[in-house]
BAFI-3210 file (N, C-alpha, C; in Angstrom, 3 decimals, decimal comma, padded with zeros to 6 digits):
// residues 270
n [1|2|3|4|5|6|7|8|9|10|11|12|13|14|15|16|17|18|19|20|21|22|23|24|25|26|27|28|29|30|31|32|33|34|35|36|37|38|39|40|41|42|43|44|45|46|47|48|49|50|51|52|53|54|55|56|57|58|59|60|61|62|63|64|65|66|67|68|69|70|71|72|73|74|75|76|77|78|79|80|81|82|83|84|85|86|87|88|89|90|91|92|93|94|95|96|97|98|99|100|101|102|103|104|105|106|107|108|109|110|111|112|113|114|115|116|117|118|119|120|121|122|123|124|125|126|127|128|129|130|131|132|133|134|135|136|137|138|139|140|141|142|143|144|145|146|147|148|149|150|151|152|153|154|155|156|157|158|159|160|161|162|163|164|165|166|167|168|169|170|171|172|173|174|175|176|177|178|179|180|181|182|183|184|185|186|187|188|189|190|191|192|193|194|195|196|197|198|199|200|201|202|203|204|205|206|207|208|209|210|211|212|213|214|215|216|217|218|219|220|221|222|223|224|225|226|227|228|229|230|231|232|233|234|235|236|237|238|239|240|241|242|243|244|245|246|247|248|249|250|251|252|253|254|255|256|257|258|259|260|261|262|263|264|265|266|267|268|269|270]
n.u [140,732|141,733|139,851|138,929|140,119|139,547|137,556|137,949|135,682|137,020|138,377|136,184|136,422|137,388|135,749|136,478|137,875|136,410|133,754|134,708|134,405|131,364|130,238|130,958|129,893|127,107|126,660|127,386|125,060|122,722|123,365|122,873|120,412|119,359|120,082|119,293|116,398|116,341|114,915|112,993|114,729|116,702|116,105|113,797|114,002|115,707|115,005|112,822|113,767|115,245|112,859|112,261|113,800|113,581|110,660|110,982|113,480|111,505|109,222|110,746|112,266|115,053|115,385|115,734|115,813|119,244|120,781|121,761|123,859|124,844|124,010|120,162|120,204|122,630|121,992|119,975|120,892|122,903|121,290|118,834|121,376|121,918|119,377|118,438|120,460|119,863|116,791|116,917|118,706|117,395|115,207|116,528|117,065|115,260|112,942|114,504|114,858|112,570|111,360|113,381|112,018|109,742|109,789|111,504|114,150|115,375|115,500|117,437|119,861|119,678|120,792|123,727|127,337|127,357|127,846|125,639|126,788|128,158|125,783|124,402|126,206|126,522|124,067|123,726|126,178|125,727|123,103|123,763|125,864|124,314|123,160|124,866|125,827|122,755|123,407|125,281|124,651|122,513|123,987|125,590|123,524|122,963|124,894|124,631|122,781|123,325|126,290|128,406|130,601|132,563|134,311|134,934|135,420|136,236|134,591|132,429|131,828|131,675|129,252|127,331|127,516|127,817|125,051|123,880|124,323|122,798|120,172|120,146|120,386|117,927|116,012|116,667|115,654|113,170|112,003|112,901|110,766|108,740|105,451|104,466|104,503|103,018|103,280|106,200|105,937|104,589|106,480|108,030|106,763|105,245|107,443|110,630|110,426|109,184|111,592|113,690|112,619|111,985|114,330|116,285|116,821|115,523|115,632|116,539|116,538|116,824|115,195|112,490|111,895|112,794|111,906|111,859|113,369|115,884|115,224|115,452|117,961|119,234|118,152|120,014|119,650|119,239|122,173|123,700|122,566|123,396|126,287|127,443|125,771|127,569|130,624|129,804|129,820|131,328|129,342|127,258|124,609|125,444|128,361|131,011|132,986|131,974|129,317|129,958|131,196|129,132|126,941|128,359|128,774|125,966|125,657|126,706|126,205|123,507|124,355|125,414|122,607|121,140|122,612|122,850|119,767|119,322|120,922|120,133|117,153|115,462|112,033|112,475|112,097|109,172]
n.v [059,102|062,241|065,427|067,157|070,437|073,415|076,660|079,218|082,387|085,071|088,260|091,135|093,170|096,967|099,777|102,175|106,212|107,901|106,590|106,910|105,253|104,369|107,206|108,011|106,113|106,308|108,998|108,538|106,966|108,441|110,674|109,308|108,326|111,306|111,665|110,294|110,863|112,854|114,785|115,798|116,413|118,107|119,538|120,955|122,768|124,480|125,140|126,511|128,776|130,061|130,664|132,834|134,131|135,364|136,121|138,515|140,135|140,401|141,496|143,969|144,713|146,267|148,998|149,252|150,929|150,881|149,256|149,643|150,594|149,370|147,075|146,465|143,626|142,474|142,809|140,752|138,162|136,424|136,552|134,748|132,798|131,737|131,484|129,036|127,395|127,164|126,887|123,586|122,162|121,951|120,694|117,986|116,876|117,187|115,785|113,330|112,674|111,818|110,388|107,750|107,184|106,722|105,056|102,687|103,017|104,004|102,395|100,136|102,101|102,855|100,674|099,867|100,266|102,989|106,016|108,498|110,827|110,670|109,301|111,932|113,454|112,136|112,606|115,297|116,406|115,432|116,424|119,546|118,824|118,724|120,896|122,715|121,770|122,712|125,347|125,632|125,131|127,102|129,735|129,009|128,696|131,577|132,952|134,112|136,473|137,708|138,583|137,505|137,642|135,458|137,926|137,814|135,005|132,817|133,720|134,375|130,990|130,385|131,156|130,200|127,925|127,611|128,914|126,654|124,510|124,907|125,272|122,165|121,241|122,507|120,843|118,118|117,989|118,472|116,340|115,028|115,268|115,424|113,324|112,624|113,758|115,822|117,265|118,651|119,443|121,451|123,265|123,543|125,697|127,394|128,487|127,995|128,997|131,645|132,780|132,382|134,071|136,638|137,599|139,648|138,748|139,457|142,007|144,453|144,148|146,670|148,328|148,194|148,922|150,607|148,264|146,181|145,620|145,628|143,461|141,384|141,713|140,383|137,258|134,668|133,362|135,607|136,501|134,410|134,736|137,760|136,934|135,590|137,475|139,589|138,094|137,754|140,524|142,186|143,859|145,124|144,568|144,074|143,462|141,509|140,506|140,209|138,617|136,439|134,990|134,701|133,302|130,742|130,135|129,514|127,777|125,689|125,305|124,551|122,264|120,100|120,275|119,155|116,409|115,939|115,141|113,227|111,529|110,091|109,272|110,943|111,218|109,180|107,369|105,750]
n.w [155,174|154,488|155,311|152,693|151,129|152,619|150,734|151,387|150,863|148,461|149,591|150,345|148,334|149,341|149,267|147,032|148,095|146,303|144,534|140,797|138,674|139,612|139,474|137,010|135,050|135,429|134,881|132,336|131,537|132,139|130,114|127,798|127,638|127,531|125,030|123,331|123,686|121,925|120,606|122,537|124,576|123,707|121,133|121,404|123,104|122,232|119,913|121,043|122,802|120,361|118,750|121,348|120,700|117,535|118,007|119,372|117,854|115,133|115,742|117,492|115,561|113,997|115,462|117,365|120,492|122,470|124,887|128,455|127,103|124,930|121,347|121,680|120,772|121,143|124,129|124,827|123,607|125,402|127,748|126,905|126,659|129,021|130,190|128,964|130,018|132,586|132,962|130,818|132,755|135,106|134,194|133,317|136,022|136,827|135,955|135,955|137,866|139,580|137,745|137,688|140,114|139,716|137,749|138,468|138,789|140,394|143,344|141,739|141,405|144,139|145,688|143,922|144,133|144,892|146,851|148,902|148,206|145,356|143,511|143,137|142,446|139,745|138,755|139,092|137,598|135,230|134,121|133,998|132,339|129,844|129,678|129,042|126,572|125,018|125,622|124,244|121,673|121,357|121,597|119,018|116,851|116,956|115,917|113,057|113,395|115,728|115,839|118,206|120,547|123,184|125,656|128,434|128,373|130,797|132,724|131,881|131,480|134,426|135,910|133,818|134,212|136,732|137,307|135,905|137,441|140,111|139,614|138,182|140,529|142,479|140,639|140,364|143,350|143,654|142,159|143,463|145,727|144,341|143,867|141,638|137,712|137,702|139,433|139,262|137,219|138,423|140,178|138,240|136,322|138,407|140,036|138,662|135,926|136,487|137,970|136,704|134,592|134,703|135,653|134,154|132,272|129,948|129,807|132,129|135,031|136,543|135,668|137,468|139,744|142,589|146,127|144,746|142,316|144,235|145,694|143,401|142,447|144,653|143,499|142,733|140,210|138,141|139,163|137,893|135,157|134,295|135,299|133,029|130,844|131,363|130,901|127,827|126,546|128,691|129,823|132,801|135,107|138,562|140,147|139,472|141,165|143,433|143,173|141,505|143,338|145,501|143,807|143,516|146,122|146,941|145,376|145,723|148,685|148,232|146,564|148,723|150,403|148,346|148,981|151,379|151,962|149,811|151,213|153,813|153,043|152,141|150,908|148,832|147,692|145,993]
ca.u [141,134|141,554|139,339|139,145|141,043|138,472|138,351|137,029|135,655|137,588|137,854|135,684|137,243|136,951|135,400|137,464|137,689|135,531|133,785|135,133|133,997|130,283|129,904|131,150|129,246|125,793|126,765|126,610|123,968|121,424|123,215|122,962|119,181|118,498|120,131|118,105|115,091|117,461|113,801|112,518|116,270|117,958|115,203|112,524|114,316|117,177|114,049|111,719|114,811|115,218|111,801|111,803|114,440|112,643|109,791|111,661|113,414|110,343|107,983|111,132|113,476|116,366|115,342|115,352|117,200|120,719|120,599|122,589|125,284|125,328|122,733|119,569|119,773|123,254|122,588|119,066|121,083|123,798|120,699|118,681|121,885|121,738|118,002|117,750|121,097|119,577|115,950|117,627|119,106|116,044|114,032|117,130|117,266|113,834|111,875|115,365|115,059|110,557|111,037|113,595|111,292|107,724|109,862|112,030|115,208|116,138|116,193|118,167|120,606|120,310|121,726|124,782|128,108|127,336|127,351|124,766|127,226|128,352|124,744|123,855|126,998|126,362|122,952|123,833|126,743|124,828|122,675|124,923|126,824|123,247|122,373|125,668|125,238|122,112|123,879|126,248|123,581|121,452|125,046|126,059|122,828|122,268|126,012|124,289|122,455|124,399|127,841|128,843|131,841|132,270|135,448|135,752|135,113|136,034|133,611|130,679|131,490|131,772|128,419|127,144|128,094|127,454|123,513|123,219|124,110|122,072|119,001|119,829|119,894|116,401|115,112|117,017|115,385|111,570|111,668|112,923|109,714|107,081|105,332|103,771|105,123|102,699|104,628|107,432|105,824|104,422|107,501|108,705|106,041|105,515|109,133|111,340|110,297|109,194|112,881|114,555|112,460|112,376|115,794|117,310|117,007|115,312|115,080|117,685|115,769|116,737|113,651|111,631|112,550|112,168|112,157|111,191|114,715|116,981|115,061|115,688|119,453|119,411|118,584|121,005|118,985|120,050|124,162|124,120|122,455|124,441|127,392|126,924|126,086|128,851|131,698|130,134|129,792|131,910|128,588|126,195|124,071|125,817|129,519|131,422|133,944|130,922|128,182|130,360|131,945|128,631|126,507|129,427|128,698|124,801|125,295|127,683|125,788|122,346|124,745|125,320|122,041|120,502|123,754|122,349|118,395|119,666|121,473|118,612|116,097|114,130|111,049|113,350|111,079|108,210]
ca.v [060,602|063,440|066,692|068,566|071,403|074,587|077,719|080,908|083,342|086,309|089,034|092,265|094,641|097,887|101,349|103,924|107,310|108,304|105,443|107,192|103,999|104,440|107,868|107,931|104,992|106,971|110,241|108,218|106,166|109,636|111,266|108,444|108,415|112,196|112,266|108,894|111,468|114,588|115,570|116,851|117,160|119,189|119,789|121,669|123,886|125,085|125,829|127,539|130,310|131,003|131,635|134,103|135,753|135,865|137,462|140,116|140,728|140,929|143,068|145,229|145,649|147,102|150,435|149,143|151,594|150,841|149,132|149,760|151,233|148,023|147,385|145,105|142,338|141,720|142,338|140,044|136,893|136,219|136,579|133,701|131,252|131,547|130,827|127,746|126,341|127,306|126,014|122,528|121,580|121,840|120,217|117,311|116,807|117,264|114,574|112,265|111,890|111,791|109,353|107,203|107,312|106,387|103,156|101,252|102,699|104,490|101,328|099,821|102,936|103,026|098,986|099,977|100,515|104,560|106,856|109,314|112,155|109,494|109,675|113,549|114,079|111,556|113,325|116,410|116,785|114,877|117,779|120,625|119,122|118,980|122,133|123,660|121,809|123,115|126,791|126,201|125,447|128,298|130,624|128,922|129,495|132,891|133,711|134,711|137,276|138,496|137,806|137,672|135,952|135,922|139,012|137,756|133,408|131,849|134,229|133,527|129,756|129,956|132,255|129,485|125,806|127,444|128,953|125,422|123,521|126,000|124,916|121,196|120,838|122,210|119,984|117,141|118,183|119,446|115,400|113,579|115,255|114,932|111,998|112,480|114,374|117,177|118,292|118,847|120,597|122,706|123,838|124,662|126,737|128,177|128,762|128,722|130,395|133,628|133,089|132,647|134,913|137,689|137,833|140,367|137,821|140,259|143,311|145,045|144,269|148,228|148,783|147,354|150,312|150,270|147,175|144,658|145,746|145,112|142,359|140,746|141,706|139,353|136,289|133,644|133,438|137,274|136,764|133,348|136,125|138,889|137,346|135,287|138,080|140,291|137,519|138,150|141,787|143,593|144,993|144,250|145,450|143,540|143,407|140,250|139,860|140,292|138,000|135,148|133,780|134,697|132,170|129,370|129,577|129,452|126,163|124,507|124,758|123,753|120,450|119,881|119,612|117,859|115,248|115,371|114,575|111,356|110,346|110,778|108,685|112,313|110,685|108,700|106,283|106,758]
ca.w [154,284|154,991|154,799|151,169|151,756|152,679|149,967|151,757|149,603|148,568|150,789|149,972|147,914|149,712|148,515|146,942|148,119|145,305|143,147|139,518|138,127|139,157|138,948|135,456|134,261|136,029|134,185|130,663|131,285|131,927|129,531|126,904|128,008|127,425|123,913|123,104|123,634|121,528|120,214|123,678|125,121|122,820|119,684|122,057|123,864|121,376|119,124|122,024|122,225|119,030|119,010|121,727|119,689|116,381|118,311|119,946|116,270|114,263|117,306|117,620|114,686|114,185|115,455|119,198|121,189|123,136|126,664|128,886|126,305|123,916|121,118|122,573|120,623|122,030|125,088|124,860|123,589|126,380|129,014|126,449|126,091|130,308|130,455|128,339|130,363|133,680|132,190|130,834|133,700|136,483|133,562|133,338|136,426|137,531|135,073|135,416|139,406|138,935|136,425|138,266|141,332|139,218|136,803|139,446|138,329|141,785|143,514|141,165|141,683|145,247|145,107|143,097|144,940|145,160|148,020|147,887|147,550|144,405|143,370|143,606|141,573|138,803|138,233|138,884|136,297|133,717|134,042|134,175|130,757|128,788|129,680|128,769|125,502|124,671|125,682|123,134|120,520|121,111|121,404|117,855|116,189|117,022|115,169|111,615|113,307|116,339|116,283|119,796|120,912|124,499|125,710|128,979|128,451|132,012|133,658|131,324|131,392|135,610|135,499|133,068|135,304|138,459|137,253|135,489|139,237|141,275|139,092|138,430|142,218|142,608|139,912|141,653|144,814|142,947|141,642|145,521|146,642|143,955|142,977|140,017|137,100|137,528|141,249|138,751|136,499|139,030|140,405|136,986|136,176|139,442|140,627|137,898|135,385|137,027|138,615|135,158|133,390|135,327|136,816|133,959|130,522|128,370|130,177|133,191|136,207|137,197|135,055|138,311|140,625|144,396|146,521|143,694|142,090|145,065|145,820|141,923|142,673|145,796|142,931|142,384|139,115|138,432|139,080|136,687|134,243|135,047|134,540|131,506|130,287|131,585|129,810|126,433|126,519|129,704|130,240|133,851|136,505|138,529|140,299|138,818|142,301|144,639|142,564|141,398|144,654|145,643|143,263|143,967|147,357|146,696|144,675|147,242|150,111|147,907|146,460|150,320|150,895|148,544|149,301|153,154|151,515|149,483|152,476|154,587|152,021|152,175|149,517|147,718|146,899|145,339]
c.u [140,551|140,430|139,172|139,266|139,269|139,124|137,230|136,864|136,445|137,192|137,476|136,217|136,737|136,632|136,235|137,169|136,440|135,475|133,276|134,255|132,264|129,847|129,622|130,239|127,485|125,718|126,676|125,802|123,070|121,794|122,741|121,093|118,528|119,166|119,240|116,739|115,796|116,237|113,043|113,164|116,721|117,654|115,244|113,515|115,350|115,851|112,878|113,098|115,220|114,046|111,221|112,902|114,209|111,681|110,179|112,182|112,743|109,573|108,865|111,756|114,670|116,477|115,644|116,779|118,912|119,788|121,815|124,007|125,513|123,568|121,834|119,844|121,429|123,849|120,982|120,129|122,283|122,094|120,283|119,723|121,437|120,345|118,055|119,268|120,175|117,940|116,344|117,639|118,328|115,220|114,919|117,172|115,996|113,005|112,685|114,630|113,419|110,684|111,592|112,737|109,597|108,185|110,792|112,759|116,328|116,518|117,349|119,699|120,897|121,482|123,209|125,897|128,201|127,284|126,472|125,331|127,201|127,047|124,185|124,762|126,842|125,076|122,746|124,563|126,226|123,727|122,997|125,638|125,294|122,653|123,160|126,160|124,364|122,759|124,514|125,474|122,799|123,023|125,472|124,890|122,761|123,796|125,662|123,756|122,814|125,859|128,775|129,696|132,368|134,008|135,894|135,108|135,056|134,900|132,076|130,413|131,195|130,455|127,005|126,450|127,110|125,831|123,052|123,010|123,027|120,716|118,945|119,731|118,456|115,492|115,336|115,783|113,377|111,112|111,570|111,270|108,014|107,096|104,270|104,304|104,069|103,100|105,534|106,902|104,797|105,120|108,021|107,931|105,519|106,571|110,238|111,591|110,407|110,500|113,442|114,032|112,111|113,786|116,702|117,965|116,301|114,924|116,299|116,778|116,277|115,321|112,554|111,717|112,046|112,205|112,206|112,330|115,794|116,442|115,452|117,138|120,041|118,928|119,424|120,706|119,562|121,533|124,289|124,250|123,521|125,640|127,784|127,045|127,815|130,488|131,218|130,579|130,257|130,927|127,305|126,196|125,121|127,748|129,848|131,758|133,035|129,350|128,729|130,441|130,759|127,513|127,192|129,160|127,147|124,630|126,325|126,760|123,963|123,281|124,307|124,081|121,058|121,568|122,986|120,416|118,634|120,214|120,245|117,546|115,278|113,300|111,965|113,012|109,399|106,751]
c.v [061,345|064,238|067,077|069,017|072,786|075,417|078,799|081,842|084,189|087,581|090,340|093,118|095,812|099,020|102,053|104,978|107,903|107,404|106,425|106,919|104,629|105,652|107,958|107,087|105,643|108,003|109,846|107,786|107,398|110,524|110,758|108,871|110,097|112,401|111,361|109,981|112,960|115,365|116,308|117,307|118,058|120,117|121,105|122,798|125,086|126,127|127,185|128,362|130,221|131,380|132,687|135,451|136,362|136,658|138,817|140,925|141,046|141,990|144,116|146,024|145,811|148,722|150,765|150,060|150,694|150,343|148,776|150,064|150,291|147,462|145,617|143,757|141,763|141,904|140,976|138,706|136,420|135,547|135,306|132,630|130,729|130,742|129,879|127,477|125,833|126,289|124,502|121,966|121,136|120,615|118,616|116,272|116,422|115,740|113,685|111,491|111,555|110,256|108,178|106,661|106,100|104,767|102,281|101,484|102,884|103,442|100,843|100,434|102,910|101,584|099,264|100,324|101,683|105,119|107,454|110,577|112,296|109,972|110,841|114,009|113,871|112,408|114,523|116,765|116,301|116,345|118,468|119,858|118,896|120,022|122,907|123,193|122,425|124,985|126,914|125,789|126,756|129,957|130,355|129,465|130,659|134,017|134,764|135,818|138,008|137,896|138,365|136,774|136,582|136,881|138,251|135,874|132,894|132,760|134,008|132,231|129,392|130,623|130,566|128,032|126,432|128,139|127,667|124,640|123,851|125,204|123,666|120,601|120,978|121,445|119,105|116,914|117,777|117,147|114,713|113,639|115,136|113,349|111,619|113,570|116,037|117,513|119,023|119,851|121,961|123,805|125,044|125,765|128,068|129,181|129,312|129,316|131,636|133,718|133,277|134,206|136,665|138,693|138,769|139,638|138,721|141,737|143,665|144,710|145,810|148,563|148,572|148,474|149,762|149,120|145,804|144,476|145,207|143,654|141,011|141,020|140,482|137,863|135,840|133,448|134,840|136,892|136,081|134,559|136,865|138,301|136,540|136,206|139,931|139,987|137,706|139,852|143,071|144,008|144,459|145,285|145,180|143,212|141,941|139,675|139,706|138,855|136,211|134,325|133,419|133,516|130,641|129,357|129,018|127,778|125,036|124,191|124,119|122,003|119,365|119,276|118,745|116,177|115,232|114,925|113,398|110,740|109,897|110,082|109,804|111,878|109,802|107,415|106,662|106,002]
c.w [155,201|154,224|153,528|151,841|152,107|152,147|150,642|150,785|149,883|149,741|149,849|149,541|148,516|148,824|148,269|147,552|147,645|144,112|141,697|139,402|137,879|138,648|137,237|134,194|134,661|134,906|132,172|130,353|131,023|130,636|127,861|126,741|127,607|125,884|123,193|122,042|122,971|120,946|120,821|124,425|124,855|121,896|120,568|122,767|123,735|120,417|119,832|122,276|121,282|119,043|119,688|120,911|118,390|117,137|118,515|119,001|115,794|115,095|117,156|116,652|115,302|115,081|117,384|119,656|121,801|124,560|127,647|127,677|124,970|123,540|122,127|122,511|121,333|123,715|125,589|124,702|124,581|127,562|128,691|126,431|127,797|131,064|130,000|128,995|131,332|133,325|131,928|131,991|134,772|134,917|133,500|134,271|137,408|137,239|135,763|137,632|139,619|138,526|137,227|139,438|140,994|138,725|137,945|139,903|139,996|142,769|142,927|141,355|142,711|145,790|144,852|144,220|144,646|146,397|147,958|147,102|145,874|143,340|143,037|142,406|140,242|138,066|137,884|137,276|134,922|133,039|133,630|132,295|129,262|128,816|128,831|126,976|124,680|124,426|124,768|122,046|120,129|120,398|119,510|117,179|115,999|116,561|114,104|111,998|114,773|116,489|117,623|120,447|122,243|124,776|127,512|129,054|129,711|133,135|133,016|131,658|133,033|135,752|135,283|133,620|136,164|138,451|136,869|136,776|139,789|140,804|138,376|139,633|143,128|141,451|140,637|142,302|144,616|142,491|142,580|145,881|145,995|143,733|142,180|138,673|137,127|138,661|140,461|137,896|137,183|139,314|139,190|136,602|136,596|139,705|139,645|136,981|135,277|137,038|136,862|134,327|133,143|135,929|135,392|132,312|129,906|128,969|131,835|134,839|136,915|137,301|136,519|139,667|141,835|144,707|145,317|143,059|142,672|145,098|144,594|142,254|143,223|144,571|142,394|140,629|137,909|138,473|138,236|134,978|133,687|134,388|133,733|130,516|130,086|130,760|128,605|126,083|127,553|130,648|131,624|134,709|137,685|139,700|140,266|140,450|142,989|143,918|142,123|142,286|145,104|145,336|143,722|145,080|147,713|146,400|145,309|148,165|149,487|147,325|148,260|150,859|150,549|148,676|150,681|152,351|150,621|150,823|153,639|154,199|152,416|150,526|149,056|146,937|146,998|146,825]
res [x|x|x|x|x|x|x|x|x|x|x|x|x|x|x|x|x|x|x|x|x|x|x|x|x|x|x|x|x|x|x|x|x|x|x|x|x|x|x|x|x|x|x|x|x|x|x|x|x|x|x|x|x|x|x|x|x|x|x|x|x|x|x|x|x|x|x|x|x|x|x|x|x|x|x|x|x|x|x|x|x|x|x|x|x|x|x|x|x|x|x|x|x|x|x|x|x|x|x|x|x|x|x|x|x|x|x|x|x|x|x|x|x|x|x|x|x|x|x|x|x|x|x|x|x|x|x|x|x|x|x|x|x|x|x|x|x|x|x|x|x|x|x|x|x|x|x|x|x|x|x|x|x|x|x|x|x|x|x|x|x|x|x|x|x|x|x|x|x|x|x|x|x|x|x|x|x|x|x|x|x|x|x|x|x|x|x|x|x|x|x|x|x|x|x|x|x|x|x|x|x|x|x|x|x|x|x|x|x|x|x|x|x|x|x|x|x|x|x|x|x|x|x|x|x|x|x|x|x|x|x|x|x|x|x|x|x|x|x|x|x|x|x|x|x|x|x|x|x|x|x|x|x|x|x|x|x|x|x|x|x|x|x|x|x|x|x|x|x|x]
***
């Protein structure tokens, strides 16, 4: 009697150079998570920004002097749009990463066929998408009061996306570093909020004067806010041909640093 034929297992499928399907699935999962909680991921930041705008409008009225040669509310609106995007990007990436660690979802993601760079890209792309959605909603809601359309849309969009990407990386690293939600809130309150609020969102940084003004002009948050404002109004405090490439460079370096941190397993588990 002959021996039964031996069936060999199928050869393992080689990993593609970029697991697009895996990254897309991760992005869709994160976006669904954000949009399922739309009341705090979308509604809350949009309403908060509109409240800022309402407070300035009611407190200053229509008699507010022009700023840098343009009406004050035309100066303010792009700053609020950029501020919303960067704050949302930080919160989305930061809360997602710490929640994944605490809930154990990170263990599942680490066992998925995703390289460290693909895992980081999935988190960051989802955070930037949410930031762009919120910024767009703020811009639409402001139109009845400040009918302002971008005159240089590519510059405005590039500044918005790069600024959101940079703050998403900061949020991701903060979530990896944190061991509880309070730690992410600490970074947000003592680092992110001052960096955004004091970087030209509400007033020109030239008003600081001296060394403080020069220091603020070296802040990447200022480059993003000023780039969005210049894209909407052609008015800015910096030269876009300098600050936009610098912002892109800082964002790319930050992404590579985040990828290296995840690849090294830096605080990736609780």
